[in-house]
ZATI-334213 format. One line per 8 residues: number of its first residue (from 1); for each residue x negated, y, z of C-alpha. Coordinates in steps of 0.001 Angstrom, whole numbers, plus 500000, padded with zeros to 6 digits. Each point is the difference from the previous one (the first is absolute). Layout:
! ZATI-334213
NUM	X/Y/Z ~ ...
***
This chain:
! ZATI-334213
1	323548/621639/080717 ~ 498356/502275/502251 ~ 497380/497651/502011 ~ 498577/502341/502959 ~ 497158/497640/500301 ~ 497818/501226/497119 ~ 498528/503073/501476 ~ 497955/497758/502348
9	496826/498426/499057 ~ 499448/496697/499315 ~ 503511/500174/498801 ~ 502081/499666/503075 ~ 501082/501731/503377 ~ 498347/499612/503360 ~ 502897/499240/501227 ~ 501240/497123/497224
17	501631/497561/502287 ~ 499314/496965/497446 ~ 496151/500238/499953 ~ 500096/500268/503660 ~ 501998/496933/500381 ~ 498251/497877/497705 ~ 496549/500744/500702 ~ 500593/498793/503793
25	501585/496984/497904 ~ 496836/499452/497848 ~ 498120/500167/503251 ~ 501460/496863/501386 ~ 499926/497556/497175 ~ 497325/498372/498063 ~ 500013/497163/497362 ~ 501135/497482/501749
33	503048/501777/501613 ~ 503479/498940/499448 ~ 502438/502817/499930 ~ 503936/500320/499849 ~ 501481/502986/498274 ~ 503488/500083/502134 ~ 502533/501983/497815 ~ 497585/500068/497200
41	503318/500736/497536 ~ 498824/500556/496481 ~ 496992/501519/500300 ~ 500758/503485/498783 ~ 497136/501490/501766 ~ 497760/498849/496976 ~ 500832/502800/497988 ~ 498285/502236/502170
49	498101/502573/498083 ~ 497079/500607/502391 ~ 497387/497191/499549 ~ 498501/500169/503369 ~ 503347/499722/501975 ~ 500903/497583/497290 ~ 496946/497912/500896 ~ 500137/500019/503175
57	503507/498462/500394 ~ 498806/497600/497454 ~ 499156/496984/501936 ~ 500236/497312/497456 ~ 496474/498198/499291 ~ 498741/501907/503326 ~ 501626/497103/502310 ~ 500257/496312/499756
65	503576/500080/499082 ~ 502587/502537/500043 ~ 503956/498700/500627 ~ 502621/502478/499545 ~ 503450/499403/501663 ~ 503270/501497/499559 ~ 503454/499328/500535 ~ 500935/501903/496628
73	499122/497281/497366 ~ 498185/503257/497360 ~ 497547/498874/502717 ~ 499306/497308/497241 ~ 499144/502854/497306 ~ 496696/501208/502475 ~ 496699/499761/497866 ~ 498394/501568/502800
81	499371/496669/502222 ~ 499032/496228/499322 ~ 503441/498034/500798 ~ 503363/501398/500965 ~ 503003/498751/502065 ~ 503763/500928/500476 ~ 500568/499548/503872 ~ 503007/498324/500981
89	500182/499432/503225 ~ 496401/499786/500921 ~ 496891/501428/498647 ~ 499014/496514/497404 ~ 496442/499423/501606 ~ 498432/497709/502761 ~ 499396/501015/503705 ~ 496981/501947/500618
97	498623/500124/496583 ~ 499872/503700/499183 ~ 497072/502293/501108 ~ 502137/503379/499206 ~ 503565/500883/499464 ~ 500419/503359/498496 ~ 503516/502008/500478 ~ 499553/503026/497482
105	503196/502294/500912 ~ 501899/496919/500953 ~ 500608/500250/503766 ~ 503097/502778/499832 ~ 501864/497586/498154 ~ 499536/496890/502573 ~ 503527/499331/501551 ~ 499171/496961/501919
113	496594/500971/501887 ~ 499167/497371/502292 ~ 501097/497440/497280 ~ 497366/501986/497676 ~ 497190/499750/502804 ~ 500470/496128/500350 ~ 499542/499304/496697 ~ 496774/502924/499316
121	498425/497985/503050 ~ 501402/496307/499006 ~ 497546/500810/496568 ~ 497125/501818/501888 ~ 497008/498040/501034 ~ 498353/501077/503381 ~ 498193/503246/499501 ~ 501813/500648/497053
129	501349/503492/499191 ~ 503524/501669/499191 ~ 499679/503326/498464 ~ 503147/502413/498855 ~ 500420/503327/499097 ~ 503362/501402/501036 ~ 501983/503502/500568 ~ 499445/500708/503819
137	503349/499796/501325 ~ 500219/504033/500899 ~ 498737/501131/496729 ~ 502055/502906/498524 ~ 500658/497491/497002 ~ 500435/497056/501992 ~ 503062/501859/502373 ~ 501731/501255/496605
145	500054/496155/498712 ~ 501236/498964/502850 ~ 502973/502707/499765 ~ 500891/499516/496369 ~ 501529/496774/499803 ~ 498325/497146/497789 ~ 502505/500112/497501 ~ 499052/503888/498993
153	496207/499077/499901 ~ 499453/499290/496403 ~ 501958/503332/499031 ~ 498012/501558/502557 ~ 496348/499013/498469 ~ 500997/500357/496089 ~ 499419/503825/501244 ~ 497253/499785/502690
161	497658/497344/497991 ~ 501200/500350/496395 ~ 497053/497922/499173 ~ 501016/497184/502009 ~ 502676/497274/498623 ~ 503197/499789/501656 ~ 499666/496238/499971 ~ 497120/500438/502400
169	502384/501060/502547 ~ 500782/497768/502930 ~ 502056/500792/503182 ~ 498286/501166/503143 ~ 500409/499164/503623 ~ 496946/501910/502143 ~ 500187/496651/502192 ~ 496396/499760/500320
177	498526/503172/499259 ~ 498501/501343/503026 ~ 496689/499057/502209 ~ 501906/498724/502793 ~ 502299/497792/497819 ~ 497202/498794/498585 ~ 498028/499396/503301 ~ 503158/498319/501376
185	501022/497621/497094 ~ 496185/498773/499566 ~ 499001/500052/503411 ~ 497002/496889/499428 ~ 498259/502275/497373 ~ 497295/502579/500997 ~ 501497/503075/498548 ~ 498012/502341/498183
193	502515/501884/498374 ~ 500330/503991/499706 ~ 501743/503077/498450 ~ 498223/501767/496599 ~ 501644/503180/498612 ~ 500064/499475/496105 ~ 500669/502538/497128 ~ 503890/500450/499548
201	501679/497506/498459 ~ 503360/501283/499510 ~ 499913/503505/498053 ~ 502355/499613/496505 ~ 496613/499966/497952 ~ 499716/504082/500707 ~ 496645/501274/500861 ~ 501797/503245/502336
209	501753/497427/501831 ~ 496903/497952/500144 ~ 497838/502633/501693 ~ 503218/500750/502440 ~ 500246/496359/501323 ~ 495845/500189/499985 ~ 500319/502755/502658 ~ 502711/498338/501745
217	497411/496838/500238 ~ 497331/502468/501328 ~ 502101/501449/502968 ~ 503141/498163/501231 ~ 499327/497266/502235 ~ 498055/497181/498949 ~ 502906/497382/500785 ~ 502171/502011/497585
225	497776/499719/497144 ~ 498048/496990/500257 ~ 500389/496152/498593 ~ 498732/497310/502200 ~ 496675/497464/499393 ~ 500914/497131/501473 ~ 496656/497477/500667 ~ 500456/497201/502071
233	497820/496948/500405 ~ 501365/496931/501357 ~ 498703/498166/503256 ~ 498203/496800/499960
***
């Protein structure tokens, strides 16, 4: 498989969204932190061949406890966490018990933003952080995903990202994917969110297409090519 990041030193692109996101997360945690990975899935990212990116993303043993939660029972297979729970109605954790909640490529799948907010707000301690990485609603790949019915997403992913397993594709709703909507829903949080332009992710594993999309990312309006990095701090 073509890996456009191999030409960079030290082995990752300066526009690597995963490293950007998790480096910031690492600055917010310590050995006593209780962290929840919401929508952690089966932990397929552990197969990442980029050693530095893998190290940056691995939080287990850096914090007091890393808890994985998901509505999908495959969360029970996840070995990147200390313990895992399947969500039924509510997140099975106590009120004000968590220092940081991570949602990595999850917000685009949230069907009921208010219900989601209530649960995140409930489990987070005062001064706790909610962080998320998600497509910006106006990014070209999000706009295309909104046009294509969910029932065809598996078919599309099979050709656009051949290394991705079909079982890791879930329905998208894009109801919590703008800075404005985040601010409205999480109005009792300090908001440090921003847009980041990453390397192209959907290029059919084709070198020529990768550099074509790279040009689009360079010259197109920021909202059209960016992902949304959400960093919120719960007020006391």
